[in-house]
N, C-alpha and C positions, 0 to 999 in steps of 0.2 A: 598561649592560644586561648581565646575567649570562647565560652560556651554560649550559644544562643538558645534560649529556652522558649518554647511556645507559650504565649501568654494565655491566661484563662479568659474566656469570653465574658463580657460584662453581662450582668443579670438584667433582664428587661425591667422597665419602670412600672410595669403592671403589677398590682398586688396579686398574691396567690389566691385563686378562687377554687373552690371545691369542684366546680363544674356546673353543668346546667342544672336547673332546679329539679328536673325529672330524673336526674342521676345519669344522664347520657354523657359520654365522653365529648370533650370539646374537639372540633376538627383539628387535625394536625396540619402543619404547613406543607405545601406542595414543594417537593424538591425535584428539580428538573433532572431527568436522566440523560447522561451524556454517553453516547456509544462511540465505538471506534468508527472513524471515517470509512465509508465503504470505498474500496478501490476495485475498480473493474480492470481486468487484464485482457489483452488480446494475445493469442497464442500462435506459434508457428512450429511446424514439425519438419524434420529432415530425416530421411531414412538413409542410413549408411551401413555398409557391411563391416564385418569384424576385421577384414583386411585393411579397410580404410581407417579404422580406429588404430590398428597396430602400426600403420606406416608412419605415424608421428607427424604427419603434415595436414591431412584432410580435416581431422577434428579441430586442430588448432586454427586452420583457416576458417572453418565454419563459425567457431566461437569468436574469433577476431572480427570477422565481417559482421556478424550479428551484433556484437558489442558496439561497433561503430554506429549502428543504426538504433541503438537503445535496447537491444534484446539482452536478456540474461538467461542463463541456463536454469531451467526449472527441474528437469528430470531426464534421466536416460532410461528408456523403457526397453526391456528385453523382448525381442521378437524372433527368437530362435537363432538363425544364422545372420540376422540383421539386428540393428539397434535403431530405435527411434529417438532422436534428439528433440526434446520438448523445450522450447524457449518461450519466454513471455516478456511483455513490456506493459507499462501502464497504458490504458486506453486513452487515446487523445481525442479531445472533443473536435467537432468539425471546425470550430473557430480557431482552435490552437493549431491544427494541421495546415490551415490555409496560410500561405505566405503573403505578406502585404508589403508593398514597396515597389521600387523600380528595379528592373533587371539591369545587370551591369552592361555597359556599352559594348557593342559588338565591334571587334577589330575590323576595320575596312581595308 
């Protein structure tokens, strides 16, 4: 197995200068800051009872149907005898959500 080592950067061709004649520091190079891409979400809530959670079918159906539409479970919020299912998906732009093309032919 070969080891890949990071190479040392080459020194600039400029001679070392002590700085400006008045003793001020030379300006440093600007380094662009790169932040995390912003992701906007759209949210959906569904209120269900404890009995619906315990039956083993309702919660599974909500999560399956939501997942088919691009929703993911974000959080389950306690609301006393009810629970709020908070789901989210990436926000779609108006251009992305618009379907372009021809509709399938209708059966005559």
